[in-house]
C-alpha positions in Angstrom: 0.1 0.1 0.1 1.1 3.4 -1.2 0.5 5.1 2.2 1.5 3.3 5.1 -0.7 5.7 7.4 -3.9 3.8 6.0 -5.3 0.5 7.2 -7.4 -1.0 4.5 -10.3 -3.3 5.4 -11.7 -5.5 2.8 -15.0 -6.1 4.5 -16.9 -9.5 2.7 -19.9 -11.3 3.1 -20.6 -14.8 3.9 -21.2 -17.0 -0.1 -24.5 -18.1 -0.7 -26.3 -20.9 1.7 -29.2 -22.9 0.9 -31.0 -20.5 3.2 -30.2 -17.4 1.4 -32.8 -17.1 -0.8 -35.8 -18.4 1.3 -37.1 -15.3 3.0 -35.7 -17.1 6.5 -34.6 -15.5 9.7 -31.4 -17.1 10.1 -28.9 -14.9 11.6 -28.1 -17.1 14.4 -28.6 -20.7 12.4 -25.3 -22.3 11.6 -25.5 -23.5 8.0 -22.8 -23.9 5.7 -22.2 -22.7 2.1 -24.0 -24.1 -0.5 -22.1 -24.9 -4.0 -23.0 -21.4 -5.5 -21.6 -20.1 -2.2 -18.4 -22.1 -2.6 -17.9 -21.1 -6.2 -18.5 -17.2 -5.3 -15.8 -17.3 -2.4 -13.6 -19.1 -4.9 -13.7 -16.4 -7.5 -13.3 -13.5 -4.9 -10.0 -15.7 -3.5 -8.9 -15.6 -7.0 -9.2 -11.6 -7.5 -7.6 -11.0 -4.3 -5.0 -13.5 -4.6 -2.2 -11.0 -5.4 -3.2 -8.7 -3.1 -1.0 -8.2 0.3 -3.2 -9.3 3.0 -1.9 -9.1 6.6 -4.7 -11.2 8.7 -8.2 -12.4 8.0 -10.7 -11.9 10.9 -14.0 -14.1 10.8 -17.3 -14.7 12.4 -17.6 -18.4 14.0 -20.2 -19.3 12.4 -19.7 -22.4 9.6 -20.7 -20.3 7.0 -18.4 -17.3 7.3 -15.5 -19.6 8.5 -15.8 -21.6 5.0 -15.8 -18.6 3.0 -12.7 -17.3 4.9 -10.8 -20.3 4.6 -11.2 -20.2 0.9 -10.1 -16.3 1.0 -7.3 -17.2 3.2 -5.7 -20.0 0.9 -3.8 -18.2 -1.8 -1.9 -16.2 1.5 -1.1 -19.2 3.9 -3.1 -17.2 6.6 -4.5 -18.9 9.6 -7.9 -17.3 10.6 -8.8 -15.1 13.4 -12.3 -15.8 14.8 -14.0 -12.8 16.9 -17.8 -13.0 18.0 -18.3 -9.9 17.8 -18.6 -10.2 14.1 -21.1 -12.8 14.1 -24.6 -11.9 12.3 -27.8 -10.5 14.1 -29.5 -12.8 16.7 -33.6 -12.7 15.6 -34.6 -14.5 19.3 -37.7 -16.8 18.5 -37.8 -16.0 15.1 -34.8 -17.9 13.8 -35.6 -20.4 11.1 -38.9 -18.9 10.3 -40.0 -17.6 7.1 -41.0 -13.9 7.1 -44.5 -14.5 6.2 -44.9 -17.1 9.1 -43.4 -14.1 11.8 -45.5 -11.9 10.6 -48.8 -14.1 11.0 -47.7 -15.2 14.5 -46.4 -12.5 16.1 -47.7 -9.6 14.3 -47.5 -6.9 16.8 -43.6 -7.8 17.5 -43.2 -8.0 13.9 -45.0 -4.3 13.3 -42.3 -2.7 16.0 -39.4 -4.5 14.5 -40.3 -3.4 11.0 -40.6 0.4 12.1 -37.4 0.3 14.2 -35.1 -2.5 13.7 -32.4 -0.4 15.3 -33.5 -0.4 19.0 -36.4 -2.9 18.5 -35.5 -6.9 19.0 -37.9 -9.7 19.1 -37.9 -12.0 22.2 -34.6 -13.5 22.7 -33.0 -11.6 19.9 -30.8 -8.2 19.1 -31.4 -5.1 18.0 -29.0 -3.3 15.6 -27.9 -0.8 18.4 -26.4 -4.4 20.3 -24.8 -5.4 17.2 -22.8 -2.6 16.8 -21.8 -2.2 20.4 -19.9 -5.5 19.8 -18.8 -5.3 16.1 -17.2 -2.0 16.3 -14.8 -2.6 19.0 -13.7 -5.5 16.9 -13.3 -3.0 13.8 -10.9 -0.7 16.2 -9.0 -3.5 17.5 -8.2 -4.5 13.9 -7.6 -0.8 12.9 -5.1 -0.3 15.7 -3.1 -3.6 15.5 -2.7 -3.4 11.8 -1.9 0.2 10.9 -1.0 0.4 6.9 -1.7 -3.2 6.3 -4.7 -4.9 4.2 -6.7 -7.0 6.4 -9.8 -9.3 5.3 -13.0 -9.6 7.6 -15.6 -11.7 6.7 -18.9 -11.3 8.4 -22.8 -11.4 7.6 -25.3 -9.2 5.9 -26.8 -7.3 8.9 -23.6 -7.0 10.8 -21.8 -5.5 7.9 -24.6 -3.1 6.8 -25.1 -2.1 10.6 -20.8 -1.7 10.8 -20.8 0.2 7.3 -23.6 2.7 8.4 -21.9 3.7 11.7 -18.7 3.7 10.9 -19.7 6.4 7.9 -21.9 8.2 10.3 -25.4 7.2 8.0 -28.7 6.8 10.2 -28.4 3.4 10.8 -32.3 3.1 11.5 -32.6 2.6 7.7 -29.8 -0.3 7.5 -32.2 -2.8 6.3 -34.2 -1.1 3.6 -31.0 1.3 2.0 -28.1 -1.0 2.1 -27.6 -4.3 0.3 -25.1 -7.1 0.8 -25.1 -9.6 -2.0 -23.3 -13.2 -1.1 -19.7 -12.8 -1.2 -19.9 -9.4 -2.1 -16.5 -7.0 -1.6 -16.5 -4.0 0.4 -13.5 -1.7 0.9 -12.9 0.8 3.7 -10.0 3.2 4.0 -9.1 4.0 7.8 -6.2 6.9 8.9 -7.2 5.7 12.4 -10.5 4.2 14.2 -12.9 7.2 13.3 -11.5 8.7 10.0 -12.6 6.3 7.4 -13.5 6.0 3.7 -15.6 4.0 1.8 -13.8 2.8 -1.2 -15.9 0.2 -2.9 -19.5 -1.3 -1.6 -21.4 -4.3 -2.5 -19.1 -5.2 -5.5 -19.6 -9.0 -6.9 -18.0 -8.2 -10.1 -15.5 -11.6 -9.6 -18.8 -13.6 -10.0 -21.3 -11.7 -11.8 -21.6 -9.2 -14.9 -23.1 -6.5 -13.7 -24.6 -5.5 -9.7 -27.5 -7.9 -8.6 -30.7 -6.7 -8.7 -32.0 -5.4 -5.8 -34.3 -7.6 -3.4 -36.9 -7.2 -0.8 -36.2 -10.1 1.0 -37.0 -9.7 4.9 -37.8 -6.3 4.2 -41.2 -4.9 2.3 -40.2 -1.6 2.2 -38.6 -1.9 -1.2 -41.5 -3.8 -2.6 -44.2 -1.4 -1.4 -44.9 1.1 -4.3 -47.0 3.9 -3.5 -47.5 4.6 -7.1 
């Protein structure tokens, strides 16, 4: 890296799983990568093979560990697990389809749809709780690896919440306004734990010819037309 005072963090969502397209709440469900997910991760590994990666951090869940293992192979690096990077926990909704949650827990679901940042289903986490555990991990990485390139493999909601907060965006709308495709690449440059600049967001050009189409999965906001 030309600027020895800048830490570059490659933030990656894990590859696709069999649950990725089923509109299910599966944040804490420990599911493996699908064959498609392994392919996506392999293409990203090829893309980053010639980059100088100093360390690889990941969530301890199977899908992130598998993705990180594929990405680590060209660099001969061991994985560093951090629990703070795991996905948001949806409590007693875990494993359920959105349509079923909305039917069985209408009041709770409505409260969560309105404010997922501070409200959580029973036994689960609100977005603010995810930020409280994820941001200290990012701070640790920036301070520990000044001037280096670091790879962080995490999850959809965790990455959206973390990026929103780091850039000073209103994280209350993270589910509606930011997307993270399977095995996507985000790049953020840090001068220090506070000064950060987004250089690349939700990029999947390593396995797709064009950006993926926006999906309303787990959020009705995108599909609710007022026309």
